[in-house]
C-alpha positions in Angstrom: -7.4 75.7 75.2 -7.4 75.0 78.9 -9.9 76.3 81.1 -9.2 77.6 84.4 -11.0 76.9 87.9 -11.2 78.6 91.1 -11.7 77.2 94.6 -12.5 79.6 97.2 -13.5 79.7 100.9 -15.9 82.5 101.4 -18.6 84.0 104.2 -21.8 84.8 103.5 -20.7 88.4 103.1 -18.3 87.7 100.7 -15.3 87.6 103.1 -11.9 85.7 101.5 -9.5 87.3 103.6 -7.6 85.2 106.2 -9.5 82.1 106.3 -6.4 79.7 107.4 -4.8 81.5 110.5 -5.0 84.5 112.5 -1.5 86.1 110.7 -2.5 84.9 107.3 -3.4 88.1 106.3 -4.0 91.0 108.6 -4.2 94.1 105.7 -6.1 97.0 106.9 -5.9 95.6 110.5 -8.3 92.7 109.4 -9.0 90.9 113.1 -10.7 88.0 111.8 -7.9 85.5 111.1 -8.2 81.8 110.7 -12.1 82.3 111.0 -11.9 79.3 108.3 -10.2 76.8 110.9 -13.7 75.6 112.6 -15.8 74.2 109.7 -13.2 72.1 108.1 -14.4 68.3 108.7 -13.4 65.0 106.8 -16.5 66.2 104.2 -14.9 69.0 103.0 -11.5 67.2 103.4 -12.4 64.7 100.7 -13.9 66.9 98.6 -10.4 68.8 98.7 -8.8 65.5 97.7 -10.9 64.8 94.9 -9.7 68.3 93.6 -6.5 67.1 94.2 -6.5 64.0 92.3 -7.1 65.6 88.9 -4.2 66.3 87.3 -3.8 70.5 86.5 -1.4 73.2 86.6 -1.9 76.2 89.2 -2.4 79.8 88.8 -1.3 82.6 92.0 -1.4 86.3 92.4 2.3 87.4 94.2 0.9 87.6 98.0 -0.7 83.8 97.2 2.2 82.0 96.1 4.6 83.4 98.9 2.2 82.2 101.8 2.1 79.2 100.0 5.5 78.7 99.4 6.1 79.4 102.9 3.7 76.8 103.9 4.4 73.9 101.2 7.6 74.7 100.1 9.8 73.7 102.4 7.4 71.2 104.1 8.4 67.4 104.2 5.4 66.1 106.4 4.0 63.3 104.0 0.5 65.4 103.6 -0.5 64.5 100.2 -1.3 68.0 100.2 2.4 69.2 100.2 3.5 66.6 97.3 0.5 68.1 95.1 1.8 71.8 95.5 5.2 71.2 95.2 4.9 69.0 91.9 2.3 71.2 90.2 3.4 73.6 87.6 2.9 77.0 89.6 2.9 80.1 87.1 2.5 83.7 89.1 0.8 86.9 87.8 3.0 89.5 89.3 4.3 92.9 88.4 6.5 93.1 91.6 7.9 89.7 91.5 11.8 89.2 90.1 11.7 85.9 89.5 10.4 82.3 91.2 13.3 80.5 91.4 12.5 80.0 95.3 9.8 77.4 94.4 9.9 74.4 92.3 8.0 74.1 89.1 7.3 78.1 89.3 7.1 80.0 86.4 7.0 83.9 86.5 3.9 85.4 84.1 4.7 89.1 84.7 3.1 92.6 83.2 -0.6 92.4 82.8 -2.1 89.6 84.6 -5.3 88.9 82.1 -2.7 88.8 78.8 -0.1 86.7 80.5 -2.8 84.1 81.8 -5.0 84.3 78.6 -1.2 83.6 76.8 -0.9 80.7 79.0 -4.9 79.5 78.6 -4.3 79.3 75.1 -2.0 77.1 75.0 -2.0 73.1 75.0 -1.5 71.2 78.5 -3.2 70.9 81.9 -5.8 72.5 83.0 -5.4 75.7 85.5 -6.8 76.4 88.5 -6.7 79.3 91.2 -6.9 78.8 95.1 -7.3 82.4 96.8 -5.5 85.1 95.2 -9.0 87.4 95.0 -7.2 90.3 93.4 -6.4 87.4 90.7 -9.1 86.2 90.1 -11.3 89.7 90.0 -9.0 90.4 87.0 -9.4 87.4 85.4 -13.3 87.4 85.9 -13.5 90.5 84.0 -11.4 89.0 81.2 -13.9 86.6 81.0 -11.2 83.4 81.1 -12.7 82.0 84.9 -14.6 78.9 83.3 -15.3 77.2 86.8 -15.9 78.0 90.4 -15.5 76.0 93.2 -17.1 77.7 96.2 -16.6 77.2 100.3 -19.7 79.3 101.8 -19.1 79.2 105.4 -22.1 80.3 107.8 -20.7 83.0 109.0 -20.4 87.2 108.6 -17.6 88.7 109.1 -18.4 92.4 108.3 -15.3 93.5 107.4 -12.2 92.3 104.7 -11.2 92.1 101.2 -14.8 90.3 99.6 -14.5 88.0 96.2 -16.1 90.8 94.0 -15.3 93.9 95.6 -16.8 96.1 93.4 -18.5 95.9 89.7 -18.6 92.3 88.5 -19.5 91.8 84.8 -22.5 90.2 84.4 -21.5 86.2 84.0 -24.3 83.3 84.6 -22.9 80.5 85.5 -24.6 76.9 86.6 -24.8 74.9 89.7 -23.4 71.6 88.8 -22.8 69.9 91.7 -22.8 70.8 95.7 -22.1 69.6 98.9 -22.7 70.4 102.3 -20.5 69.7 105.2 -21.5 68.3 108.5 -20.4 72.0 109.8 -23.1 74.1 107.6 -20.6 74.6 104.7 -21.8 74.5 101.0 -19.4 73.4 98.0 -21.1 74.6 95.5 -19.5 73.6 92.0 -20.2 76.3 89.1 -19.7 76.1 85.3 -19.7 78.9 83.0 -22.8 79.2 80.8 
């Protein structure tokens, strides 16, 4: 059985929306897009590269897959993250996408996300990782399918925005397996399900 790990940037008050750029996700009038950019540094880059060095397949919700496709799917910048994203097998859980032909190595998982991801998890193959896709993460967490979290905890509060766990999450215990603090005060905490 494959494992599922989640990498998510989060503020102290749990916001995960619009980390990367001002126009990334303005749903609900979110005014703080790009909040994570000032916190990037070499330590964070090295930690993220460490995760990329491990082979694996990726899971996305529709919105994050479309955003990542736009950012990475046509890039030819020589960035190792670009090469990693384009080469990886990408599973997209969506009830609204008709197909995933626009980005190489993408497979549509239609219907109920928890059921379709559980079916993929049960097959032989590489481990699965999720970057972003908060709604998908909440669904998978509620179904007991998440094995590991890597949380990049940023030292700020926003007061508004989509939160990692927006509403009750089922009781699930994790243990801290490793942590790193960046030069900008971000704590990168790695947790595994007990």
